[in-house]
C-alpha positions in Angstrom: 24.9 85.0 -13.2 22.8 82.0 -14.4 21.2 79.7 -12.5 23.5 77.3 -13.4 26.2 79.5 -12.4 24.3 80.3 -9.1 24.1 76.2 -8.4 27.8 75.8 -9.2 28.7 78.7 -6.6 26.6 77.3 -3.9 27.9 73.6 -4.4 31.3 75.1 -4.2 30.6 76.2 -0.9 29.4 73.1 0.3 32.3 71.0 -1.3 34.5 73.4 0.2 32.4 73.5 4.0 32.6 69.1 3.2 36.3 68.8 2.7 37.1 70.1 6.4 37.5 67.2 8.5 36.7 69.9 11.7 33.3 70.4 9.4 32.4 66.6 9.6 33.4 66.6 13.0 31.1 69.2 14.0 27.8 67.9 12.0 28.6 64.6 13.7 29.0 66.2 17.1 25.1 67.6 16.4 23.3 64.2 15.6 25.3 63.5 19.0 23.5 65.5 21.1 20.4 65.6 19.1 20.4 61.7 19.8 21.3 62.5 23.1 18.1 65.2 23.6 16.0 62.9 22.1 17.2 59.9 24.1 17.0 61.8 27.3 19.1 58.6 28.5 16.9 56.2 28.2 17.3 53.4 26.2 16.9 52.5 22.5 17.4 54.1 18.5 18.3 57.1 20.3 20.9 56.4 22.7 22.4 53.9 20.1 23.4 56.9 17.6 24.4 58.9 20.5 27.2 56.5 21.9 27.9 55.4 18.4 28.3 58.8 16.5 30.2 59.2 20.0 32.9 56.6 20.0 33.0 57.8 15.8 33.9 61.6 16.3 36.9 60.3 18.3 38.3 59.4 14.7 38.2 62.7 13.4 39.8 64.2 17.2 43.1 61.6 16.3 46.2 63.6 17.1 44.4 67.0 17.1 46.2 67.7 20.4 49.0 68.5 18.4 47.1 71.9 17.1 46.7 73.4 20.9 50.4 72.2 21.7 51.3 74.9 18.8 49.4 77.2 20.1 50.6 76.7 23.5 54.2 77.0 22.2 53.2 79.9 19.4 53.6 83.7 20.5 50.6 86.1 21.5 50.0 89.4 19.7 52.1 91.9 21.3 50.1 94.0 23.3 47.6 91.6 24.9 47.2 91.8 28.6 49.1 89.4 30.4 45.7 87.8 32.3 44.1 87.4 28.8 47.9 85.6 28.0 47.5 83.6 30.9 44.1 82.4 30.1 44.8 81.7 26.4 47.9 79.5 27.1 46.0 77.9 30.2 42.9 76.6 27.6 45.7 75.4 24.7 46.8 73.2 27.6 43.8 72.2 29.1 42.7 71.4 25.7 45.8 69.6 24.7 45.1 67.3 27.6 41.3 66.4 26.8 42.6 65.9 23.1 45.2 63.3 24.2 43.2 61.7 27.0 40.4 61.7 24.8 42.2 59.5 22.2 42.8 57.1 25.5 38.8 56.8 25.6 39.1 55.3 21.7 41.3 52.3 21.9 40.0 51.6 25.1 36.2 51.7 23.5 37.4 50.3 20.6 38.9 47.0 22.8 42.9 48.1 22.1 43.3 49.3 25.9 42.1 46.5 27.7 42.7 48.8 31.3 38.5 49.7 31.9 39.6 51.7 34.9 42.4 53.6 34.2 40.7 54.6 31.0 37.1 55.9 33.2 39.4 57.9 34.6 41.6 59.4 32.3 37.9 59.5 30.5 37.0 62.0 33.3 39.9 63.5 33.6 39.7 64.5 29.9 36.2 66.1 30.9 37.4 68.2 33.1 40.0 69.6 31.2 37.6 70.6 28.4 35.4 72.5 31.3 38.4 74.3 32.5 39.6 75.4 28.7 35.9 75.9 28.0 35.9 78.3 30.9 39.5 80.2 30.3 37.6 80.7 26.7 34.9 82.4 28.0 36.8 84.4 30.0 39.7 85.2 26.8 36.1 86.2 25.0 34.9 88.4 27.9 38.2 90.0 28.0 38.3 90.6 24.4 35.4 91.7 24.2 35.8 94.2 26.5 38.8 95.7 24.6 37.3 95.8 21.7 34.2 97.5 23.0 36.8 101.0 24.4 38.6 100.4 20.4 35.2 101.2 19.0 34.2 103.5 21.6 37.5 105.6 20.9 37.0 105.5 17.2 33.6 106.4 17.3 34.6 109.7 18.4 37.3 109.7 15.8 34.4 109.2 13.8 31.5 111.7 15.2 31.3 113.9 12.1 31.1 111.1 9.9 28.9 108.0 9.5 30.7 105.3 10.9 29.5 102.1 9.5 30.8 103.9 6.4 34.5 103.6 8.1 36.2 99.8 7.0 37.6 99.8 10.7 35.1 100.3 12.0 33.2 97.4 10.0 36.0 95.1 10.9 36.0 95.9 14.5 32.3 95.2 14.3 32.1 92.2 12.4 35.2 90.9 15.2 32.7 91.6 17.8 30.1 90.1 16.5 32.0 87.0 16.2 33.6 86.8 19.4 29.9 87.8 20.9 29.0 84.1 19.3 32.0 82.5 20.5 31.0 83.6 23.8 27.7 81.9 24.0 29.4 78.8 22.6 31.6 78.0 25.4 29.2 79.4 28.3 27.1 76.6 26.5 29.8 73.9 26.9 30.6 74.3 30.2 26.8 73.6 31.1 27.4 70.5 28.4 31.0 69.6 30.5 28.7 69.9 34.0 26.3 67.2 32.5 28.3 64.7 31.0 30.3 64.8 34.4 26.6 64.7 36.1 28.1 67.5 38.9 24.2 68.6 38.6 21.9 65.6 37.4 19.1 67.0 38.6 19.5 70.0 36.8 21.5 69.6 34.1 19.7 65.9 32.4 20.5 64.1 29.4 18.2 66.5 27.8 19.4 69.5 28.9 22.8 68.4 28.1 21.7 67.2 24.4 19.8 70.7 24.0 22.7 72.4 25.2 25.6 70.3 22.8 23.6 70.5 19.8 23.1 74.4 19.5 26.5 74.8 20.2 27.6 72.0 17.4 25.3 74.6 15.3 27.4 76.9 16.1 30.4 75.6 15.8 28.7 74.4 12.1 28.0 77.9 11.2 31.4 79.3 12.6 33.2 76.8 10.0 31.1 78.4 7.1 33.0 79.6 4.2 32.7 82.4 3.1 31.9 82.9 -1.1 35.4 84.4 -2.0 37.2 81.5 -0.6 34.7 79.1 -2.5 35.4 81.1 -5.9 39.6 80.8 -4.8 39.2 77.3 -4.6 
């Protein structure tokens, strides 16, 4: 492959990535929390960037609550334990509520919705919903990782006379385990971010701590949305 072909392939990946509204949202999220980390809650340019980016991101999330509402009423994979099903559905319900209420916060900050006290209350409720959804996600990922670990151990026993890393099924399970581990880390960090935004522990979870956790969580989200080279070629 020539240098030009390589460049085209790399640019195709970038285009595919930036064509996703979700990817642009997460890039803005990284800017938002990076600015929060730099400002540490103090007035100035960084805090202005934080506030303006936060408001801009809400536009990307308009009507996004429908996605989780659809997931809420969709059937779950057969064999999923009931506790994980309930946690997953609770996560969808909480996240959908958060995204719906967040639209009202946007309307208020845009000057369309005039009841400031009501908007502030709904904004706080929405953050509690987001924290709850992150807690549910954390528990779901822990449960799914436990299930994956058990199935991988069983497969290892079946493959004891061969190289497990040459087995396609084992490699797929290993990749899924890595993906879920990363999702677990992100969900746990988002809980800390929610605690910071709600100011539930202001002495420990300062704006700088909130910004740092939010920035790393955003980078993880950006990484999770990266397209594979195969998808780029197909497009």
